[in-house]
TIVO-2410 file (N, C-alpha, C; in nm, 3 decimals):
# residues 81
REC num residu      c1      c2      c3 atome chaine
REC   1      Q   8.451  11.485  11.869     N      A
REC   1      Q   8.532  11.423  11.973    CA      A
REC   1      Q   8.597  11.532  12.057     C      A
REC   2      Y   8.605  11.509  12.187     N      A
REC   2      Y   8.663  11.605  12.281    CA      A
REC   2      Y   8.810  11.625  12.252     C      A
REC   3      S   8.854  11.751  12.244     N      A
REC   3      S   8.993  11.781  12.208    CA      A
REC   3      S   9.078  11.821  12.328     C      A
REC   4      G   9.020  11.822  12.447     N      A
REC   4      G   9.096  11.862  12.565    CA      A
REC   4      G   9.089  12.011  12.592     C      A
REC   5      A   9.012  12.086  12.513     N      A
REC   5      A   9.001  12.230  12.531    CA      A
REC   5      A   8.903  12.262  12.645     C      A
REC   6      W   8.921  12.380  12.704     N      A
REC   6      W   8.830  12.428  12.808    CA      A
REC   6      W   8.719  12.508  12.742     C      A
REC   7      F   8.600  12.501  12.797     N      A
REC   7      F   8.485  12.573  12.745    CA      A
REC   7      F   8.419  12.653  12.856     C      A
REC   8      R   8.367  12.770  12.822     N      A
REC   8      R   8.284  12.844  12.917    CA      A
REC   8      R   8.147  12.779  12.915     C      A
REC   9      I   8.101  12.731  13.030     N      A
REC   9      I   7.975  12.656  13.031    CA      A
REC   9      I   7.858  12.736  13.085     C      A
REC  10      A   7.881  12.854  13.139     N      A
REC  10      A   7.769  12.936  13.187    CA      A
REC  10      A   7.802  13.082  13.165     C      A
REC  11      H   7.718  13.149  13.092     N      A
REC  11      H   7.739  13.292  13.064    CA      A
REC  11      H   7.673  13.378  13.171     C      A
REC  12      L   7.550  13.347  13.205     N      A
REC  12      L   7.476  13.420  13.307    CA      A
REC  12      L   7.427  13.323  13.412     C      A
REC  13      G   7.420  13.368  13.536     N      A
REC  13      G   7.365  13.284  13.642    CA      A
REC  13      G   7.217  13.259  13.619     C      A
REC  14      P   7.167  13.145  13.661     N      A
REC  14      P   7.026  13.113  13.640    CA      A
REC  14      P   6.935  13.196  13.730     C      A
REC  15      L   6.810  13.213  13.686     N      A
REC  15      L   6.710  13.281  13.768    CA      A
REC  15      L   6.667  13.193  13.884     C      A
REC  16      V   6.667  13.061  13.863     N      A
REC  16      V   6.634  12.964  13.967    CA      A
REC  16      V   6.751  12.869  13.977     C      A
REC  17      D   6.798  12.846  14.099     N      A
REC  17      D   6.912  12.757  14.118    CA      A
REC  17      D   6.868  12.638  14.201     C      A
REC  18      Y   6.914  12.520  14.168     N      A
REC  18      Y   6.879  12.399  14.240    CA      A
REC  18      Y   6.979  12.366  14.350     C      A
REC  19      L   7.094  12.435  14.353     N      A
REC  19      L   7.192  12.413  14.459    CA      A
REC  19      L   7.163  12.504  14.577     C      A
REC  20      P   7.200  12.463  14.699     N      A
REC  20      P   7.176  12.549  14.814    CA      A
REC  20      P   7.260  12.677  14.808     C      A
REC  21      V   7.213  12.782  14.875     N      A
REC  21      V   7.282  12.911  14.875    CA      A
REC  21      V   7.425  12.898  14.927     C      A
REC  22      N   7.447  12.808  15.023     N      A
REC  22      N   7.580  12.795  15.083    CA      A
REC  22      N   7.670  12.695  15.011     C      A
REC  23      A   7.636  12.656  14.889     N      A
REC  23      A   7.724  12.567  14.811    CA      A
REC  23      A   7.852  12.643  14.777     C      A
REC  24      T   7.967  12.581  14.804     N      A
REC  24      T   8.095  12.649  14.783    CA      A
REC  24      T   8.171  12.599  14.662     C      A
REC  25      A   8.135  12.482  14.609     N      A
REC  25      A   8.205  12.427  14.493    CA      A
REC  25      A   8.113  12.328  14.423     C      A
REC  26      A   8.135  12.312  14.293     N      A
REC  26      A   8.061  12.213  14.217    CA      A
REC  26      A   8.154  12.150  14.115     C      A
REC  27      L   8.136  12.021  14.091     N      A
REC  27      L   8.215  11.947  13.993    CA      A
REC  27      L   8.120  11.884  13.894     C      A
REC  28      L   8.142  11.911  13.766     N      A
REC  28      L   8.057  11.857  13.659    CA      A
REC  28      L   8.136  11.760  13.574     C      A
REC  29      K   8.071  11.652  13.534     N      A
REC  29      K   8.125  11.564  13.431    CA      A
REC  29      K   8.025  11.567  13.317     C      A
REC  30      L   8.070  11.613  13.200     N      A
REC  30      L   7.986  11.621  13.081    CA      A
REC  30      L   8.034  11.517  12.980     C      A
REC  31      T   7.941  11.433  12.934     N      A
REC  31      T   7.973  11.326  12.839    CA      A
REC  31      T   7.891  11.347  12.713     C      A
REC  32      P   7.957  11.356  12.595     N      A
REC  32      P   7.882  11.376  12.470    CA      A
REC  32      P   7.781  11.264  12.447     C      A
REC  33      N   7.662  11.304  12.401     N      A
REC  33      N   7.556  11.211  12.366    CA      A
REC  33      N   7.486  11.269  12.243     C      A
REC  34      G   7.542  11.244  12.126     N      A
REC  34      G   7.492  11.308  12.005    CA      A
REC  34      G   7.523  11.457  12.012     C      A
REC  35      E   7.424  11.544  11.984     N      A
REC  35      E   7.441  11.689  11.996    CA      A
REC  35      E   7.430  11.736  12.141     C      A
REC  36      N   7.379  11.652  12.229     N      A
REC  36      N   7.356  11.689  12.368    CA      A
REC  36      N   7.471  11.640  12.456     C      A
REC  37      L   7.466  11.678  12.584     N      A
REC  37      L   7.567  11.635  12.681    CA      A
REC  37      L   7.496  11.576  12.802     C      A
REC  38      D   7.538  11.456  12.843     N      A
REC  38      D   7.489  11.398  12.968    CA      A
REC  38      D   7.572  11.456  13.081     C      A
REC  39      M   7.508  11.483  13.196     N      A
REC  39      M   7.576  11.550  13.306    CA      A
REC  39      M   7.563  11.471  13.435     C      A
REC  40      V   7.673  11.467  13.511     N      A
REC  40      V   7.673  11.421  13.650    CA      A
REC  40      V   7.738  11.534  13.728     C      A
REC  41      E   7.674  11.577  13.838     N      A
REC  41      E   7.725  11.690  13.915    CA      A
REC  41      E   7.730  11.655  14.064     C      A
REC  42      Y   7.838  11.698  14.128     N      A
REC  42      Y   7.854  11.690  14.273    CA      A
REC  42      Y   7.878  11.831  14.323     C      A
REC  43      Y   7.836  11.860  14.445     N      A
REC  43      Y   7.863  11.992  14.501    CA      A
REC  43      Y   7.900  11.981  14.648     C      A
REC  44      E   7.967  12.084  14.699     N      A
REC  44      E   8.009  12.089  14.839    CA      A
REC  44      E   7.932  12.198  14.912     C      A
REC  45      S   7.888  12.166  15.032     N      A
REC  45      S   7.819  12.261  15.117    CA      A
REC  45      S   7.857  12.233  15.262     C      A
REC  46      N   7.906  12.334  15.331     N      A
REC  46      N   7.948  12.319  15.472    CA      A
REC  46      N   8.049  12.206  15.491     C      A
REC  47      G   8.141  12.191  15.395     N      A
REC  47      G   8.246  12.091  15.406    CA      A
REC  47      G   8.205  11.949  15.373     C      A
REC  48      T   8.082  11.929  15.325     N      A
REC  48      T   8.032  11.796  15.291    CA      A
REC  48      T   8.001  11.789  15.142     C      A
REC  49      C   8.040  11.678  15.078     N      A
REC  49      C   8.013  11.658  14.935    CA      A
REC  49      C   7.876  11.592  14.918     C      A
REC  50      Y   7.795  11.644  14.826     N      A
REC  50      Y   7.663  11.590  14.797    CA      A
REC  50      Y   7.653  11.553  14.649     C      A
REC  51      G   7.565  11.462  14.619     N      A
REC  51      G   7.543  11.420  14.482    CA      A
REC  51      G   7.544  11.269  14.476     C      A
REC  52      P   7.537  11.211  14.360     N      A
REC  52      P   7.537  11.279  14.231    CA      A
REC  52      P   7.398  11.334  14.196     C      A
REC  53      I   7.401  11.440  14.116     N      A
REC  53      I   7.282  11.496  14.054    CA      A
REC  53      I   7.296  11.466  13.905     C      A
REC  54      F   7.194  11.408  13.845     N      A
REC  54      F   7.199  11.372  13.704    CA      A
REC  54      F   7.117  11.471  13.622     C      A
REC  55      G   7.162  11.495  13.501     N      A
REC  55      G   7.089  11.584  13.412    CA      A
REC  55      G   7.146  11.575  13.272     C      A
REC  56      S   7.107  11.670  13.190     N      A
REC  56      S   7.157  11.675  13.052    CA      A
REC  56      S   7.158  11.820  13.006     C      A
REC  57      W   7.241  11.846  12.907     N      A
REC  57      W   7.248  11.977  12.842    CA      A
REC  57      W   7.195  11.954  12.700     C      A
REC  58      L   7.081  12.014  12.669     N      A
REC  58      L   7.014  11.993  12.541    CA      A
REC  58      L   7.051  12.104  12.445     C      A
REC  59      K   7.102  12.067  12.328     N      A
REC  59      K   7.148  12.162  12.227    CA      A
REC  59      K   7.033  12.247  12.176     C      A
REC  60      Q   7.055  12.379  12.174     N      A
REC  60      Q   6.960  12.476  12.121    CA      A
REC  60      Q   7.032  12.558  12.014     C      A
REC  61      V   6.963  12.648  11.949     N      A
REC  61      V   7.024  12.730  11.844    CA      A
REC  61      V   7.136  12.817  11.898     C      A
REC  62      N   7.115  12.884  12.013     N      A
REC  62      N   7.214  12.978  12.067    CA      A
REC  62      N   7.277  12.930  12.196     C      A
REC  63      G   7.284  12.803  12.219     N      A
REC  63      G   7.345  12.752  12.342    CA      A
REC  63      G   7.283  12.620  12.383     C      A
REC  64      Y   7.270  12.600  12.511     N      A
REC  64      Y   7.216  12.477  12.566    CA      A
REC  64      Y   7.111  12.508  12.672     C      A
REC  65      V   7.019  12.416  12.691     N      A
REC  65      V   6.929  12.418  12.805    CA      A
REC  65      V   6.976  12.308  12.899     C      A
REC  66      K   7.007  12.347  13.022     N      A
REC  66      K   7.052  12.250  13.123    CA      A
REC  66      K   6.927  12.196  13.192     C      A
REC  67      R   6.908  12.065  13.184     N      A
REC  67      R   6.792  12.001  13.246    CA      A
REC  67      R   6.842  11.912  13.359     C      A
REC  68      V   6.790  11.937  13.479     N      A
REC  68      V   6.834  11.865  13.598    CA      A
REC  68      V   6.713  11.807  13.668     C      A
REC  69      N   6.720  11.679  13.708     N      A
REC  69      N   6.612  11.615  13.780    CA      A
REC  69      N   6.648  11.610  13.928     C      A
REC  70      I   6.577  11.689  14.010     N      A
REC  70      I   6.602  11.697  14.154    CA      A
REC  70      I   6.475  11.657  14.227     C      A
REC  71      G   6.481  11.548  14.299     N      A
REC  71      G   6.367  11.507  14.382    CA      A
REC  71      G   6.236  11.496  14.306     C      A
REC  72      G   6.241  11.448  14.183     N      A
REC  72      G   6.121  11.433  14.102    CA      A
REC  72      G   6.080  11.558  14.027     C      A
REC  73      S   6.149  11.671  14.051     N      A
REC  73      S   6.120  11.795  13.979    CA      A
REC  73      S   6.228  11.818  13.874     C      A
REC  74      I   6.190  11.869  13.759     N      A
REC  74      I   6.286  11.898  13.653    CA      A
REC  74      I   6.306  12.049  13.645     C      A
REC  75      F   6.431  12.092  13.657     N      A
REC  75      F   6.467  12.232  13.642    CA      A
REC  75      F   6.531  12.249  13.505     C      A
REC  76      E   6.493  12.352  13.431     N      A
REC  76      E   6.557  12.383  13.304    CA      A
REC  76      E   6.618  12.521  13.313     C      A
REC  77      I   6.746  12.530  13.278     N      A
REC  77      I   6.821  12.654  13.288    CA      A
REC  77      I   6.887  12.680  13.153     C      A
REC  78      L   6.860  12.796  13.094     N      A
REC  78      L   6.921  12.831  12.966    CA      A
REC  78      L   7.061  12.883  12.990     C      A
REC  79      D   7.159  12.822  12.927     N      A
REC  79      D   7.298  12.867  12.934    CA      A
REC  79      D   7.341  12.907  12.794     C      A
REC  80      D   7.368  13.035  12.774     N      A
REC  80      D   7.408  13.089  12.645    CA      A
REC  80      D   7.558  13.072  12.629     C      A
REC  81      L   7.599  12.984  12.539     N      A
REC  81      L   7.743  12.958  12.520    CA      A
REC  81      L   7.801  13.050  12.417     C      A
***
């Protein structure tokens, strides 16, 4: 159960990013789903809010794999927690 603590959710930037280069902010909502986390993300670019983007964080041995479905393509990003 969530205790209200803050967590570092990204150790290294991804090699491939699904957000535009000019994105200035992003807001994530992570909801526990067993060992994994369901994700909803919004981002801001040029003063306009975009989203939602849906995805999940899949539990791995040394962290999570962030899986995002964008326009029918699935991006997977390893985040070492």
